[in-house]
N, C-alpha and C positions, 0 to 999 in steps of 0.2 A: 502493500500499500504506500503510496505516494504521500509523505509527511508535508505540511506546513511549518511555519518558523516558529509559527505561535505552538504547534501541537508541542515540538520537538524542546522549546524552553519552556512548555510546562511541566515538563517530567521534571525542571528544577525547579519552579517558581512554584506552581503548585504541587506542594507538600502538605505531609499534616503538621500536626505542632511538633514542636520543637522537643527533641529528645533529651531525655537526661542520663547522664552519668556515663555515655558511651566513650570507647570500650571497656566493657566490666569483663572481659575474656576474649582470649585471642580470636584473632578475624582471620578469616580466609582469604588468599587470594590464588584466583584460578589464572595462568598464565598457560593461555590454551596450546602451546607446542612443547617440543621435550626441551629437557636442559642444556644449556649449553649452546644455544642460539641465539639471535641477536636480542630478541623480546625478551627470553629469559636472563640475559647478562643485563642489560638497563634496569628491568623489573628488579632484581634481587638487591642491584647496588640502591636504588632509589627505598625499597622495603626496608633493608635493614637500619637506614638512616631514621623513616619515619616511623618505624615502631618506638625508638627511642621517646619521640614526640608526644605519641598516643599513650603510652605507660602499656602497651599490649604484645606481644608478638604479632607480627603478620605473617601467616604461616604460609610459604609458596605451594601451591599444590599444582603439577605439571599435568594437565590434562589433555593431550594431544591428540590430533586425527582430524581427517577431512577440511584441510584448509584455516585449522582454527576453529569450526565451526560448534564443533561438539563441547569443549569449553565452556564457549559464548551462549549456547543454549542452553545449558545448566544453570550460569548465572542470570537470565533471563526469564528463570522459572525461580529463582530464590527468594525466599522470604524477604523484603526489603527491610531487614532489621540492624543492618551494619553490620553482619557477621559473614556476607560475603561480598566479594569485589573482582574484577575483571581487569587484568592487564594486558594488552593486545596492541597491534601495530595498526599501522590506517587500511591495512588489507580488511581491518573493520567494516569500512564502509565500502570498500570496494567489491567484496565476494557477493552481495545481495546483485550486482551488474550483470556477474558471472553465472550465478547458480542460483535461478529462480525460486528452488527449491528446497532452501534451508527454514528451519524451523521458527525461526521469529523474523523480528523486523529491527533491523540494526539502528534504527533511529528510536522509534516509540516505545519499546521493550526495555530501555536501558537508562537509566540515570547518568551523565556526562558528570565527569567529577572535573577531571583534569587532563591537560595535554601536558605530561612528562619531560619530552624532548623532542627536538626534529634532528634529523640526519640529512643533510643535502645530499646531493647526486651530482657527481662529474662528469660529463661529455670526454669518453674516452677514445682513442684511436691506434691501432697498430702504427707504428711508427714509420712504416713502408707505404701508407698511405699519404699520399701528395699532399696535405692540408695541413694548415696551422690554425684554424680559427673556425668557428661555427658558423660562419659563413660561406668558406671555401669548402669544409663538409656541404652543406648544401646544394651549393655552384656543382660540386664534384658528383652528387648524387642525382641532382639534375641532369649532366652529361650522360652520365651511366644506370641509366635507368634499371632497376631491377637486381641490378649486379653486386650490391653492397650489401651484406646483411649486419646483424645488430644481437648481441647475444641477452640473455634474461636469467634470473634464477629461474623462473618457470612464467606458465602462463599466468598473467593478472598481476606479477609481482610488479612494486613499483618501478624498479627497470625496464619491462616490458611496457608499462603505462606510458612511460616517460620516451620512450623510444618511439611508440605510435605519436603522439604527442607532437614530438620532432617532426614527422613524418609527416601530420597535419598541418602544422603551422608553417613548415619550409615548403608542402608542397612538393615531397620526394614521396619514391619508392623504393624501400627497403624491405627487406625478407628477415624476418625474425624468428630467431634460433633458440628457444628455451631450453633452459638446462637443468638440471636438479643439484640445484643451489649455484650461488655465484663465482667460487673458486674457481670449478669446470671451465667456467663462462672465461675468467678471466684467462686462464691457462692459454684456452684455445687463442684470444685474442693477441695475447702476447706472440703465440705461434704464427698468427696472421690466418688462421682458420675463420676467422671472424673480423669485420673490420673495424668494428661501432661497438662501443656500451656505454650506456649511462648506468653508473654503480654509485655506491656510497664511497665516503673519501677514506675509510681506514680499508678497505679491498682494495683499492688500486693506488693509494697513495704511497706504499714501497715500489713498485713497478715502474711508476711517475719518475719519483727520485730517482732507481737507477737508470733510467732512460730506456726502459723495456716499453713502456706506454708514453704516448702525448696526452696532458689532458689540454682541451679545448676551451673550457667555461664551467660556470656551476648552474645550474637549474635553482638559485635560489636570487631570493630578492637583494640580498648583499653579499658582498664578499666575505669569505671564508677563512678563518686565520690559518689555517694547514695549508692554503696555498693564497696570500694575499695579492698577489700580480695576477692571479688567475681572475680574468673578466666576468660577471655575470653575463646569462643568456642574453638581458636585457641590453647589457652594454655592448653585447655582440651583435643586435641587430632585431632579438627577438623577446619582444618585453613580454608576449604572452606564455614564454614558456616559464613557467617557475612551478616546481614540482618536486615535493620530499619526500621520504617516509617518515613517520613520526611513532611513537609511544604512547596510548593513553591511558585513563584508567576509566573504567566505570562501576556500575553498581544496578543491582536490579530495579526495574520502573517502581516509581513513587516512594523512594529512600527518602525519609525526613532531611529536612533543608539544613536542619542544624548538623547533621552526621556528614552529609555530603560535603558541608563548608569547613567541617573540622577536617576531615580527610584532605581537603584541597590544602590546608593550611598544612599539614604536614609534611604532604608532600614539598610543598613550597619551600618549608624548611630544610627538606634535604637537598632537593637540588642547589641550594645556594650555599650547601654547606662545601667549604673549600676542598676536603678530601675528596667528596661524592663528585664535585665536579671536575676533579683532576681524574677520577676513574672514569667518568662520562667522555671527558677530552679523547682518552683513549680509543674508545668507541666509537668516535665519530659524532658523539650526540650533541646538540646544544640543548642545556636546559630551557624550560618554557615557565612551566606551573601557574597557568592561567585561570581565569574565575571558571566554575562552574557554568555560568549564562555565556561566555565567551567561547569555552570549549563548545558547546553545545550548537553556538552560531558556526564556530568553524567545522565543525562535524557535517553540518546542514551541508556547508559551503563545499567542505570535499566531497561529500557524497554527490554533488549534482554536478560537481567538474571530472572527477573519476568515470561519472555513469556515462556523461557526452562522450568522453573519451572511448570507452567502451563501444556504444551503440554506432559511435562513428567507423570504429575498426571492426564491426563486429565480432566480439571477442567472445569466445565461450570455453567452459571448463570442458576439456577434453574427458 
């Protein structure tokens, strides 16, 4: 069901009376992926510090499967008493456009709490490709329609949608090659088996610094600390090419506002902690910790943006 801004914000604002004395016992946090992945790493770093503010443990439960939908579905059905939360990546608002059979509404069936962090993407090419800017890549792709291929960590991943967004923005034809994870894709990019990839900073930074890959631009609104001399996509002539992956916190629908706000404050303290920021920097993550209302608006905006990309490219889960 297509949700309006009023309905989404209502999950934050139209909550029951203020909760008292929360939390009084350990709180369960579902991460819908196996241990060791990027969502798990970011989530655990934040949870370890946030639980100090809450005075109760945040107990991580990895409930993997079906691109994160098994764990998310369980949280959507949980009692809204502050004992269950979800930490998920931006795939949360992408998957509904790829799979219409998921058993929940990604907007209406959750209470948005906060965006923990953004992870910028960088346009990367194999050094044998004769391009040194995003504009040159577009021109080269136009001159060689269908001959360039770009990799991603899988269908529907942020890298995939960034590539499709570039194709749509630049008006070019490139072939998508999905891999089982970003690692194999990066290796094939280095080897020249694919020519282009939009990937997170940590995945490609080492190869760029070693000269194994060439970075063209970031798909962010501002330049990034890891590569301060690298232009943004807007500076490179593509102002609408703004896309990142990100990691948020949600709760079951109708969570009392007092609990939502307290969890948000705990996350905000965590991501502003010096040690946490340093650990997140190693993951290429930029702390956010926006308000529940702002996060609700952001989720709706991202839902619409990703949906438009998926529909234009006619992407479906295999």
